[in-house]
C-alpha positions as a LaTeX table, in Angstrom:
\begin{tabular}{lrrr}
\hline
Residue & $x$ (\AA) & $y$ (\AA) & $z$ (\AA) \\
\hline
Met1 & $-4.63$ & 3.95 & $-18.06$ \\
Ser2 & $-7.96$ & 2.04 & $-17.63$ \\
Val3 & $-8.78$ & 1.33 & $-13.96$ \\
Lys4 & $-12.04$ & $-0.15$ & $-12.62$ \\
His5 & $-12.77$ & $-0.17$ & $-8.93$ \\
Tyr6 & $-14.71$ & $-2.77$ & $-6.88$ \\
Lys7 & $-15.73$ & $-2.70$ & $-3.21$ \\
Pro8 & $-14.63$ & $-5.58$ & $-0.86$ \\
Ser9 & $-17.31$ & $-7.54$ & 0.96 \\
Lys10 & $-18.45$ & $-5.88$ & 4.18 \\
Tyr11 & $-16.60$ & $-8.46$ & 6.21 \\
Leu12 & $-13.29$ & $-7.44$ & 4.63 \\
Ser13 & $-13.88$ & $-3.57$ & 4.38 \\
Pro14 & $-12.24$ & $-2.79$ & 7.70 \\
Tyr15 & $-8.91$ & $-4.26$ & 6.24 \\
Ile16 & $-9.30$ & $-3.82$ & 2.46 \\
Asp17 & $-9.81$ & $-0.53$ & 0.74 \\
Arg18 & $-10.70$ & $-1.86$ & $-2.69$ \\
Tyr19 & $-10.07$ & $-4.20$ & $-5.51$ \\
Phe20 & $-9.09$ & $-2.54$ & $-8.85$ \\
Val21 & $-8.24$ & $-3.80$ & $-12.26$ \\
Cys22 & $-5.50$ & $-1.98$ & $-14.03$ \\
Ser23 & $-5.15$ & $-2.33$ & $-17.78$ \\
Gln24 & $-2.86$ & $-0.11$ & $-19.96$ \\
Thr25 & $-0.57$ & $-0.24$ & $-22.82$ \\
Lys26 & 2.17 & 1.89 & $-21.43$ \\
Ser27 & 4.60 & 1.52 & $-18.46$ \\
Leu28 & 3.47 & 1.96 & $-14.90$ \\
Pro29 & 4.48 & 5.23 & $-13.06$ \\
Leu30 & 7.15 & 5.50 & $-10.37$ \\
Ile31 & 5.72 & 4.07 & $-7.23$ \\
Leu32 & 6.50 & 6.19 & $-4.12$ \\
Pro33 & 6.96 & 4.95 & $-0.62$ \\
Gly34 & 3.55 & 4.25 & 0.92 \\
Thr35 & 1.92 & 2.91 & 4.07 \\
Gly36 & $-0.33$ & 0.20 & 2.77 \\
Leu37 & 0.16 & $-3.16$ & 0.90 \\
Glu38 & $-1.18$ & $-4.61$ & $-2.31$ \\
Val39 & $-1.54$ & $-8.12$ & $-3.72$ \\
Leu40 & $-1.36$ & $-8.19$ & $-7.47$ \\
Phe41 & $-2.87$ & $-10.96$ & $-9.49$ \\
His42 & $-1.58$ & $-10.65$ & $-13.12$ \\
Ile43 & $-4.11$ & $-11.53$ & $-15.83$ \\
Asp44 & $-1.49$ & $-11.44$ & $-18.55$ \\
Thr45 & 2.30 & $-11.35$ & $-18.46$ \\
Pro46 & 3.58 & $-10.53$ & $-14.97$ \\
Leu47 & 5.55 & $-7.31$ & $-14.40$ \\
Ser48 & 9.37 & $-7.35$ & $-13.80$ \\
Ile49 & 11.87 & $-5.33$ & $-11.73$ \\
Asn50 & 15.43 & $-5.06$ & $-12.78$ \\
Asn51 & 14.73 & $-7.67$ & $-15.42$ \\
Asn52 & 13.54 & $-10.13$ & $-12.87$ \\
Lys53 & 10.08 & $-11.39$ & $-13.70$ \\
Leu54 & 7.76 & $-11.32$ & $-10.73$ \\
Asp55 & 5.31 & $-14.31$ & $-9.96$ \\
Val56 & 1.86 & $-14.46$ & $-11.42$ \\
Ala57 & 0.54 & $-13.24$ & $-8.06$ \\
His58 & 2.52 & $-11.38$ & $-5.37$ \\
Val59 & 2.69 & $-8.79$ & $-2.71$ \\
Ile60 & 4.14 & $-5.27$ & $-3.18$ \\
Cys61 & 4.69 & $-3.29$ & 0.15 \\
Pro62 & 6.89 & $-0.33$ & $-0.93$ \\
Arg63 & 8.55 & 1.74 & 1.83 \\
Glu64 & 11.04 & 2.77 & $-0.70$ \\
Lys65 & 10.52 & 4.08 & $-4.29$ \\
Leu66 & 9.73 & 1.28 & $-6.69$ \\
Ile67 & 10.14 & 1.21 & $-10.53$ \\
Phe68 & 8.77 & $-1.54$ & $-12.58$ \\
Asp69 & 10.56 & $-2.38$ & $-15.82$ \\
Ser70 & 9.11 & $-0.70$ & $-18.99$ \\
Thr71 & 6.48 & $-2.64$ & $-20.71$ \\
Asn72 & 3.50 & $-2.14$ & $-23.03$ \\
Asn73 & 1.29 & $-4.81$ & $-21.60$ \\
Val74 & $-0.18$ & $-4.14$ & $-18.09$ \\
Asn75 & $-3.15$ & $-6.18$ & $-16.93$ \\
Tyr76 & $-3.75$ & $-7.20$ & $-13.30$ \\
Ile77 & $-6.15$ & $-7.32$ & $-10.44$ \\
Ser78 & $-4.95$ & $-5.45$ & $-7.23$ \\
Val79 & $-6.14$ & $-5.94$ & $-3.65$ \\
Arg80 & $-5.28$ & $-2.73$ & $-1.81$ \\
Phe81 & $-5.15$ & $-3.23$ & 1.87 \\
His82 & $-5.54$ & $-0.43$ & 4.55 \\
Ser83 & $-2.43$ & 0.25 & 6.52 \\
Gly84 & $-1.64$ & $-2.66$ & 8.83 \\
Gly85 & $-4.52$ & $-4.68$ & 7.46 \\
Phe86 & $-2.59$ & $-7.47$ & 5.87 \\
Arg87 & $-1.27$ & $-8.72$ & 9.17 \\
His88 & $-4.58$ & $-10.33$ & 9.88 \\
Phe89 & $-4.38$ & $-12.53$ & 6.76 \\
Thr90 & $-1.02$ & $-14.29$ & 7.29 \\
Ser91 & 1.33 & $-15.19$ & 10.07 \\
Ile92 & 4.41 & $-13.91$ & 8.14 \\
Pro93 & 5.95 & $-11.01$ & 10.04 \\
His94 & 5.61 & $-7.65$ & 8.20 \\
Thr95 & 9.41 & $-7.16$ & 8.52 \\
His96 & 9.64 & $-10.05$ & 5.97 \\
Ile97 & 7.22 & $-8.48$ & 3.67 \\
Ile98 & 8.05 & $-4.77$ & 3.14 \\
Asn99 & 10.08 & $-4.02$ & 0.05 \\
Gln100 & 9.80 & $-7.70$ & $-0.93$ \\
Tyr101 & 7.59 & $-9.45$ & $-3.55$ \\
Leu102 & 6.55 & $-12.63$ & $-1.83$ \\
Ser103 & 4.32 & $-14.80$ & $-4.07$ \\
Val104 & 0.83 & $-15.88$ & $-3.16$ \\
Glu105 & 2.14 & $-19.55$ & $-2.90$ \\
Glu106 & 4.92 & $-18.38$ & $-0.52$ \\
Ile107 & 2.38 & $-16.73$ & 1.71 \\
Trp108 & $-0.43$ & $-19.18$ & 1.71 \\
Lys109 & 1.33 & $-22.40$ & 0.42 \\
Lys110 & $-1.02$ & $-25.08$ & $-0.89$ \\
Glu111 & $-4.11$ & $-22.93$ & $-0.48$ \\
Gly112 & $-2.37$ & $-20.16$ & $-2.52$ \\
Lys113 & $-1.65$ & $-22.52$ & $-5.29$ \\
Glu114 & $-5.15$ & $-23.87$ & $-5.39$ \\
Leu115 & $-6.48$ & $-20.36$ & $-5.56$ \\
Leu116 & $-4.28$ & $-19.61$ & $-8.57$ \\
Asp117 & $-5.21$ & $-22.74$ & $-10.30$ \\
Ile118 & $-8.96$ & $-21.93$ & $-9.99$ \\
Leu119 & $-8.42$ & $-18.27$ & $-10.85$ \\
Ser120 & $-6.80$ & $-19.22$ & $-14.17$ \\
Ser121 & $-9.92$ & $-21.09$ & $-15.16$ \\
Leu122 & $-12.32$ & $-18.31$ & $-14.60$ \\
Pro123 & $-13.31$ & $-16.34$ & $-17.64$ \\
Ser124 & $-14.33$ & $-12.93$ & $-16.23$ \\
Val125 & $-12.64$ & $-10.43$ & $-13.88$ \\
Glu126 & $-15.80$ & $-10.26$ & $-11.77$ \\
Glu127 & $-15.67$ & $-13.96$ & $-11.10$ \\
Lys128 & $-11.99$ & $-13.75$ & $-10.28$ \\
Ile129 & $-12.59$ & $-10.94$ & $-7.74$ \\
Lys130 & $-15.42$ & $-12.76$ & $-6.17$ \\
Leu131 & $-13.13$ & $-15.80$ & $-5.67$ \\
Ile132 & $-10.33$ & $-13.60$ & $-4.28$ \\
Asp133 & $-12.75$ & $-12.00$ & $-1.85$ \\
Phe134 & $-14.03$ & $-15.45$ & $-0.66$ \\
Phe135 & $-10.44$ & $-16.71$ & $-0.22$ \\
Leu136 & $-9.39$ & $-13.65$ & 1.86 \\
Cys137 & $-12.60$ & $-14.09$ & 4.00 \\
Asn138 & $-11.38$ & $-17.55$ & 4.89 \\
Gln139 & $-7.78$ & $-16.34$ & 5.60 \\
Leu140 & $-9.06$ & $-13.62$ & 7.83 \\
Lys141 & $-11.00$ & $-16.24$ & 9.89 \\
Lys142 & $-7.85$ & $-18.28$ & 10.26 \\
His143 & $-5.34$ & $-15.58$ & 11.09 \\
His144 & $-7.22$ & $-12.68$ & 12.74 \\
Tyr145 & $-6.15$ & $-12.09$ & 16.33 \\
Ser146 & $-6.70$ & $-9.58$ & 19.03 \\
Asp147 & $-3.97$ & $-7.93$ & 21.10 \\
Leu148 & $-4.03$ & $-6.48$ & 24.49 \\
Val149 & $-3.25$ & $-3.16$ & 22.61 \\
Asn150 & $-5.78$ & $-2.30$ & 19.84 \\
Trp151 & $-2.88$ & $-1.96$ & 17.23 \\
Asp152 & $-5.55$ & $-1.47$ & 14.40 \\
Leu153 & $-6.71$ & 1.59 & 16.15 \\
Val154 & $-3.22$ & 2.79 & 16.84 \\
Ile155 & $-2.15$ & 2.72 & 13.12 \\
Lys156 & $-5.49$ & 4.12 & 12.04 \\
Thr157 & $-5.13$ & 7.05 & 14.54 \\
Leu158 & $-1.60$ & 7.66 & 13.41 \\
Tyr159 & $-2.41$ & 7.50 & 9.76 \\
Lys160 & $-5.33$ & 9.97 & 10.11 \\
Asn161 & $-3.63$ & 12.25 & 12.67 \\
Phe162 & 0.00 & 12.11 & 11.38 \\
Asn163 & 0.29 & 15.83 & 11.43 \\
Ser164 & $-0.89$ & 16.48 & 15.07 \\
Ile165 & $-0.50$ & 13.50 & 17.20 \\
Ser166 & 2.44 & 12.92 & 19.56 \\
Leu167 & 3.98 & 9.40 & 19.28 \\
His168 & 4.82 & 9.53 & 23.01 \\
Glu169 & 1.23 & 10.40 & 23.73 \\
Leu170 & 0.08 & 7.49 & 21.43 \\
Ala171 & 2.40 & 5.19 & 23.43 \\
Tyr172 & 1.02 & 6.47 & 26.75 \\
Gln173 & $-2.61$ & 5.90 & 25.52 \\
Ser174 & $-1.51$ & 2.30 & 24.67 \\
Asn175 & $-0.20$ & 1.67 & 28.19 \\
Leu176 & 3.27 & 1.18 & 26.84 \\
Ser177 & 6.67 & 2.90 & 27.45 \\
Tyr178 & 7.83 & 4.68 & 24.31 \\
Arg179 & 10.55 & 2.07 & 23.87 \\
Gln180 & 8.03 & $-0.79$ & 24.09 \\
Phe181 & 5.70 & 1.02 & 21.79 \\
Glu182 & 8.36 & 1.64 & 19.08 \\
Arg183 & 9.68 & $-2.02$ & 19.32 \\
Ile184 & 6.26 & $-3.59$ & 19.04 \\
Phe185 & 5.08 & $-1.26$ & 16.32 \\
Lys186 & 8.11 & $-2.14$ & 14.13 \\
Gln187 & 7.47 & $-5.79$ & 14.76 \\
Lys188 & 3.84 & $-5.51$ & 13.62 \\
Phe189 & 4.23 & $-2.99$ & 10.72 \\
Gly190 & 7.78 & $-3.39$ & 9.55 \\
Val191 & 8.87 & 0.26 & 10.09 \\
Ser192 & 9.28 & 2.55 & 13.07 \\
Pro193 & 6.35 & 4.71 & 14.04 \\
Lys194 & 8.46 & 7.75 & 13.25 \\
Lys195 & 9.08 & 6.52 & 9.69 \\
Phe196 & 5.48 & 5.59 & 9.24 \\
Gln197 & 4.47 & 9.13 & 10.31 \\
Arg198 & 6.93 & 10.60 & 7.79 \\
Ile199 & 5.92 & 8.38 & 4.89 \\
Thr200 & 2.17 & 9.10 & 5.70 \\
Arg201 & 2.87 & 12.88 & 5.49 \\
Leu202 & 4.67 & 12.49 & 2.20 \\
Gln203 & 2.05 & 10.08 & 0.70 \\
Lys204 & $-0.83$ & 12.32 & 1.69 \\
Thr205 & 0.91 & 15.49 & 0.33 \\
Val206 & 1.61 & 13.79 & $-2.96$ \\
Lys207 & $-1.88$ & 12.40 & $-3.22$ \\
Gln208 & $-3.49$ & 15.81 & $-2.67$ \\
Val209 & $-1.28$ & 17.53 & $-5.11$ \\
Leu210 & $-1.88$ & 14.94 & $-7.89$ \\
Leu211 & $-5.71$ & 14.56 & $-7.33$ \\
Thr212 & $-6.18$ & 18.33 & $-7.47$ \\
Ser213 & $-3.78$ & 18.75 & $-10.43$ \\
Asp214 & $-2.12$ & 21.67 & $-8.80$ \\
Lys215 & 1.55 & 21.82 & $-9.74$ \\
His216 & 2.05 & 24.56 & $-7.09$ \\
Tyr217 & 2.62 & 22.10 & $-4.25$ \\
Leu218 & 3.97 & 24.38 & $-1.48$ \\
Ser219 & 0.77 & 25.34 & 0.16 \\
Thr220 & $-0.22$ & 21.63 & 0.29 \\
Ala221 & 3.13 & 20.73 & 1.77 \\
Leu222 & 2.73 & 23.39 & 4.48 \\
Asp223 & $-0.88$ & 22.24 & 5.28 \\
Asn224 & 0.54 & 18.71 & 5.92 \\
Gly225 & 3.16 & 19.79 & 8.36 \\
Tyr226 & 6.35 & 20.64 & 6.48 \\
Tyr227 & 8.09 & 23.65 & 7.89 \\
Asp228 & 8.91 & 25.37 & 4.60 \\
Gln229 & 9.78 & 24.55 & 0.98 \\
Ser230 & 13.33 & 23.46 & 1.76 \\
His231 & 12.00 & 20.97 & 4.40 \\
Phe232 & 9.61 & 19.37 & 1.88 \\
Ile233 & 12.29 & 19.24 & $-0.90$ \\
Arg234 & 14.77 & 17.50 & 1.43 \\
Glu235 & 12.14 & 15.05 & 2.57 \\
Phe236 & 11.00 & 14.36 & $-0.97$ \\
Gln237 & 14.49 & 13.80 & $-2.24$ \\
Ser238 & 15.36 & 11.53 & 0.61 \\
Tyr239 & 12.54 & 9.07 & $-0.37$ \\
Thr240 & 12.57 & 9.49 & $-4.20$ \\
Ser241 & 16.01 & 10.86 & $-5.20$ \\
Leu242 & 14.01 & 13.47 & $-7.13$ \\
Lys243 & 13.17 & 17.11 & $-6.61$ \\
Pro244 & 9.43 & 17.85 & $-6.41$ \\
Ser245 & 9.64 & 19.78 & $-9.53$ \\
Glu246 & 10.92 & 16.83 & $-11.37$ \\
Tyr247 & 8.14 & 14.60 & $-10.21$ \\
Phe248 & 5.20 & 17.02 & $-10.40$ \\
Val249 & 5.09 & 16.99 & $-14.20$ \\
Thr250 & 2.33 & 16.27 & $-16.70$ \\
Lys251 & 3.05 & 12.44 & $-17.21$ \\
Asn252 & 2.70 & 11.84 & $-13.42$ \\
Phe253 & $-0.37$ & 13.87 & $-13.06$ \\
Glu254 & $-1.95$ & 11.69 & $-15.86$ \\
Asn255 & $-0.49$ & 8.32 & $-14.76$ \\
His256 & $-0.50$ & 7.48 & $-10.95$ \\
Phe257 & $-2.09$ & 5.23 & $-8.38$ \\
Tyr258 & $-3.75$ & 7.75 & $-5.99$ \\
Tyr259 & $-7.57$ & 7.57 & $-5.85$ \\
Lys260 & $-10.46$ & 9.20 & $-4.11$ \\
Pro261 & $-12.33$ & 7.11 & $-1.60$ \\
Leu262 & $-14.93$ & 4.75 & $-2.82$ \\
Asn263 & $-18.57$ & 5.81 & $-2.00$ \\
\hline
\end{tabular}
Protein backbone atom coordinates (compact mmCIF):
# COMPACT_ATOMS: atom_id res chain seq x y z
CA MET A 1 0.00 0.00 0.00
CA SER A 2 1.24 3.48 -0.88
CA VAL A 3 -0.16 6.23 1.33
CA LYS A 4 0.78 9.91 1.39
CA HIS A 5 -0.56 12.26 4.06
CA TYR A 6 -1.39 15.97 3.88
CA LYS A 7 -2.39 18.38 6.65
CA PRO A 8 -5.63 20.35 6.29
CA SER A 9 -5.57 24.14 6.43
CA LYS A 10 -5.44 25.63 9.92
CA TYR A 11 -9.11 26.70 9.69
CA LEU A 12 -10.17 23.08 9.14
CA SER A 13 -7.75 21.32 11.50
CA PRO A 14 -10.19 21.27 14.48
CA TYR A 15 -12.55 19.17 12.33
CA ILE A 16 -10.33 17.29 9.87
CA ASP A 17 -7.47 15.03 10.90
CA ARG A 18 -5.79 14.72 7.51
CA TYR A 19 -6.09 14.18 3.80
CA PHE A 20 -4.41 11.07 2.50
CA VAL A 21 -3.92 9.49 -0.89
CA CYS A 22 -4.22 5.71 -1.03
CA SER A 23 -2.84 3.81 -3.99
CA GLN A 24 -2.35 0.06 -4.13
CA THR A 25 -2.72 -2.96 -6.37
CA LYS A 26 -4.37 -5.26 -3.87
CA SER A 27 -7.71 -5.25 -2.11
CA LEU A 28 -8.40 -3.02 0.86
CA PRO A 29 -8.40 -4.54 4.35
CA LEU A 30 -11.43 -5.23 6.50
CA ILE A 31 -12.65 -1.91 7.90
CA LEU A 32 -13.59 -2.20 11.57
CA PRO A 33 -16.26 -0.06 13.26
CA GLY A 34 -14.92 3.42 13.96
CA THR A 35 -15.87 6.77 15.46
CA GLY A 36 -14.99 9.11 12.60
CA LEU A 37 -16.01 9.65 9.00
CA GLU A 38 -14.21 9.86 5.68
CA VAL A 39 -15.09 11.30 2.29
CA LEU A 40 -13.45 9.39 -0.56
CA PHE A 41 -12.70 10.99 -3.92
CA HIS A 42 -11.82 8.20 -6.34
CA ILE A 43 -9.07 9.02 -8.83
CA ASP A 44 -9.63 5.87 -10.89
CA THR A 45 -12.42 3.29 -10.81
CA PRO A 46 -14.59 3.65 -7.68
CA LEU A 47 -14.72 0.85 -5.15
CA SER A 48 -17.75 -1.41 -4.82
CA ILE A 49 -19.55 -3.23 -2.01
CA ASN A 50 -21.54 -6.43 -2.66
CA ASN A 51 -21.04 -5.80 -6.40
CA ASN A 52 -22.65 -2.38 -6.12
CA LYS A 53 -20.35 0.26 -7.54
CA LEU A 54 -20.00 3.33 -5.33
CA ASP A 55 -20.12 6.90 -6.60
CA VAL A 56 -17.01 8.69 -7.75
CA ALA A 57 -17.01 10.58 -4.41
CA HIS A 58 -18.87 9.48 -1.30
CA VAL A 59 -18.94 9.27 2.49
CA ILE A 60 -17.99 6.22 4.53
CA CYS A 61 -19.03 6.29 8.20
CA PRO A 62 -18.77 2.70 9.47
CA ARG A 63 -20.24 1.82 12.82
CA GLU A 64 -20.28 -1.80 11.70
CA LYS A 65 -17.56 -3.75 9.91
CA LEU A 66 -17.13 -2.88 6.24
CA ILE A 67 -15.74 -5.06 3.46
CA PHE A 68 -15.04 -3.61 0.02
CA ASP A 69 -15.17 -5.98 -2.93
CA SER A 70 -11.85 -7.43 -4.04
CA THR A 71 -10.00 -5.30 -6.59
CA ASN A 72 -6.50 -4.76 -7.91
CA ASN A 73 -6.92 -1.05 -8.60
CA VAL A 74 -7.26 1.25 -5.59
CA ASN A 75 -6.56 4.96 -6.00
CA TYR A 76 -8.36 7.67 -4.09
CA ILE A 77 -8.07 10.80 -1.95
CA SER A 78 -9.60 10.52 1.52
CA VAL A 79 -10.67 13.33 3.82
CA ARG A 80 -10.54 11.93 7.37
CA PHE A 81 -12.75 13.87 9.80
CA HIS A 82 -12.38 13.90 13.56
CA SER A 83 -15.20 12.29 15.53
CA GLY A 84 -18.30 14.44 15.20
CA GLY A 85 -16.55 16.96 12.94
CA PHE A 86 -18.57 16.35 9.79
CA ARG A 87 -21.77 17.72 11.32
CA HIS A 88 -20.38 21.24 10.78
CA PHE A 89 -20.20 20.77 7.00
CA THR A 90 -23.75 19.68 6.18
CA SER A 91 -27.30 19.91 7.48
CA ILE A 92 -27.93 16.19 6.88
CA PRO A 93 -28.49 14.40 10.21
CA HIS A 94 -25.74 11.97 11.21
CA THR A 95 -28.36 9.24 11.63
CA HIS A 96 -28.79 9.37 7.82
CA ILE A 97 -25.04 9.07 7.22
CA ILE A 98 -23.72 6.24 9.41
CA ASN A 99 -23.27 2.93 7.56
CA GLN A 100 -24.39 4.67 4.37
CA TYR A 101 -22.45 5.83 1.30
CA LEU A 102 -24.05 9.14 0.39
CA SER A 103 -22.46 10.74 -2.66
CA VAL A 104 -20.91 14.19 -2.65
CA GLU A 105 -23.73 15.30 -4.96
CA GLU A 106 -26.38 13.98 -2.55
CA ILE A 107 -24.76 15.89 0.30
CA TRP A 108 -23.91 19.20 -1.39
CA LYS A 109 -26.20 19.12 -4.46
CA LYS A 110 -25.16 21.55 -7.21
CA GLU A 111 -22.05 22.67 -5.34
CA GLY A 112 -20.96 19.04 -5.01
CA LYS A 113 -21.40 18.43 -8.73
CA GLU A 114 -19.44 21.56 -9.58
CA LEU A 115 -16.64 20.43 -7.25
CA LEU A 116 -16.41 17.04 -8.96
CA ASP A 117 -16.44 18.60 -12.43
CA ILE A 118 -13.48 20.84 -11.57
CA LEU A 119 -11.61 18.07 -9.74
CA SER A 120 -11.75 15.85 -12.82
CA SER A 121 -9.92 18.52 -14.83
CA LEU A 122 -7.07 19.06 -12.38
CA PRO A 123 -3.90 17.14 -13.27
CA SER A 124 -2.20 16.74 -9.90
CA VAL A 125 -3.24 15.28 -6.54
CA GLU A 126 -1.92 18.37 -4.74
CA GLU A 127 -4.19 20.63 -6.81
CA LYS A 128 -7.16 18.39 -6.12
CA ILE A 129 -6.51 18.45 -2.36
CA LYS A 130 -6.13 22.23 -2.41
CA LEU A 131 -9.53 22.56 -4.12
CA ILE A 132 -11.19 20.10 -1.71
CA ASP A 133 -9.76 22.07 1.21
CA PHE A 134 -11.11 25.35 -0.23
CA PHE A 135 -14.52 23.77 -0.85
CA LEU A 136 -14.74 22.45 2.71
CA CYS A 137 -13.73 25.83 4.15
CA ASN A 138 -16.73 27.34 2.37
CA GLN A 139 -19.06 24.60 3.58
CA LEU A 140 -17.85 25.08 7.15
CA LYS A 141 -18.66 28.79 6.94
CA LYS A 142 -22.18 27.96 5.76
CA HIS A 143 -23.04 25.12 8.13
CA HIS A 144 -21.07 25.66 11.33
CA TYR A 145 -23.25 26.37 14.31
CA SER A 146 -22.92 26.70 18.05
CA ASP A 147 -25.08 24.88 20.58
CA LEU A 148 -25.92 25.78 24.14
CA VAL A 149 -24.00 22.60 24.96
CA ASN A 150 -20.49 22.42 23.51
CA TRP A 151 -20.98 19.07 21.77
CA ASP A 152 -17.58 19.27 20.10
CA LEU A 153 -16.02 19.30 23.57
CA VAL A 154 -18.35 16.51 24.74
CA ILE A 155 -17.37 14.09 21.99
CA LYS A 156 -13.69 15.03 22.22
CA THR A 157 -13.77 14.42 25.98
CA LEU A 158 -15.51 11.07 25.55
CA TYR A 159 -13.10 10.02 22.79
CA LYS A 160 -10.01 10.87 24.82
CA ASN A 161 -11.28 9.60 28.19
CA PHE A 162 -13.45 6.66 27.07
CA ASN A 163 -11.87 4.39 29.67
CA SER A 164 -12.40 6.58 32.71
CA ILE A 165 -15.25 9.04 32.21
CA SER A 166 -18.76 8.45 33.51
CA LEU A 167 -21.49 9.15 30.97
CA HIS A 168 -23.77 10.32 33.77
CA GLU A 169 -21.06 12.74 34.91
CA LEU A 170 -20.63 13.99 31.33
CA ALA A 171 -24.40 14.58 31.13
CA TYR A 172 -24.28 16.45 34.45
CA GLN A 173 -21.41 18.63 33.20
CA SER A 174 -23.57 19.42 30.14
CA ASN A 175 -26.47 20.51 32.37
CA LEU A 176 -28.67 17.79 30.94
CA SER A 177 -30.48 14.83 32.43
CA TYR A 178 -28.98 11.55 31.28
CA ARG A 179 -32.05 10.80 29.18
CA GLN A 180 -31.74 14.20 27.43
CA PHE A 181 -28.01 13.73 27.00
CA GLU A 182 -28.44 10.29 25.45
CA ARG A 183 -31.20 11.43 23.08
CA ILE A 184 -29.41 14.54 21.81
CA PHE A 185 -26.07 12.74 21.51
CA LYS A 186 -27.65 10.10 19.27
CA GLN A 187 -29.35 12.79 17.16
CA LYS A 188 -26.05 14.57 16.59
CA PHE A 189 -23.67 11.62 16.20
CA GLY A 190 -25.85 8.76 15.02
CA VAL A 191 -25.13 6.34 17.88
CA SER A 192 -25.75 6.31 21.61
CA PRO A 193 -22.97 7.62 23.88
CA LYS A 194 -22.54 4.12 25.31
CA LYS A 195 -22.04 2.59 21.87
CA PHE A 196 -19.64 5.40 20.93
CA GLN A 197 -17.67 4.63 24.09
CA ARG A 198 -17.50 0.91 23.27
CA ILE A 199 -16.47 1.50 19.64
CA THR A 200 -13.79 3.95 20.77
CA ARG A 201 -12.35 1.39 23.17
CA LEU A 202 -12.27 -1.26 20.45
CA GLN A 203 -10.82 1.11 17.87
CA LYS A 204 -8.04 2.37 20.13
CA THR A 205 -7.12 -1.15 21.23
CA VAL A 206 -6.86 -2.41 17.66
CA LYS A 207 -4.91 0.68 16.59
CA GLN A 208 -2.36 0.26 19.36
CA VAL A 209 -1.89 -3.43 18.62
CA LEU A 210 -1.45 -2.91 14.88
CA LEU A 211 0.88 0.10 15.19
CA THR A 212 3.13 -1.70 17.68
CA SER A 213 3.02 -4.92 15.63
CA ASP A 214 2.44 -6.87 18.84
CA LYS A 215 0.29 -9.95 18.23
CA HIS A 216 0.04 -10.48 21.99
CA TYR A 217 -2.94 -8.18 22.36
CA LEU A 218 -4.11 -9.01 25.90
CA SER A 219 -2.05 -6.44 27.83
CA THR A 220 -3.20 -3.68 25.46
CA ALA A 221 -6.82 -4.78 25.85
CA LEU A 222 -6.55 -4.73 29.64
CA ASP A 223 -4.93 -1.27 29.56
CA ASN A 224 -7.91 -0.02 27.57
CA GLY A 225 -10.48 -1.19 30.09
CA TYR A 226 -11.44 -4.73 29.14
CA TYR A 227 -11.92 -6.88 32.24
CA ASP A 228 -10.15 -9.94 30.90
CA GLN A 229 -9.40 -11.84 27.71
CA SER A 230 -12.91 -13.30 27.47
CA HIS A 231 -14.43 -9.81 27.69
CA PHE A 232 -12.26 -8.55 24.82
CA ILE A 233 -12.93 -11.63 22.68
CA ARG A 234 -16.72 -11.28 23.14
CA GLU A 235 -16.63 -7.57 22.34
CA PHE A 236 -14.37 -8.06 19.32
CA GLN A 237 -16.57 -10.83 17.95
CA SER A 238 -19.75 -8.80 18.47
CA TYR A 239 -18.43 -6.07 16.15
CA THR A 240 -16.42 -8.13 13.64
CA SER A 241 -17.74 -11.72 13.72
CA LEU A 242 -14.07 -12.70 14.11
CA LYS A 243 -11.92 -13.83 16.99
CA PRO A 244 -8.99 -11.50 17.74
CA SER A 245 -6.62 -14.35 16.85
CA GLU A 246 -8.23 -14.50 13.40
CA TYR A 247 -7.80 -10.76 12.86
CA PHE A 248 -4.33 -10.13 14.32
CA VAL A 249 -2.48 -11.93 11.55
CA THR A 250 0.35 -10.82 9.29
CA LYS A 251 -1.77 -9.52 6.41
CA ASN A 252 -3.67 -7.15 8.71
CA PHE A 253 -0.51 -5.89 10.36
CA GLU A 254 0.77 -5.04 6.88
CA ASN A 255 -2.46 -3.64 5.41
CA HIS A 256 -4.64 -1.38 7.55
CA PHE A 257 -5.80 2.24 7.94
CA TYR A 258 -4.51 3.15 11.39
CA TYR A 259 -1.94 5.95 11.43
CA LYS A 260 0.12 7.88 13.92
CA PRO A 261 -0.80 11.56 14.46
CA LEU A 262 0.61 14.02 11.95
CA ASN A 263 3.32 16.29 13.37
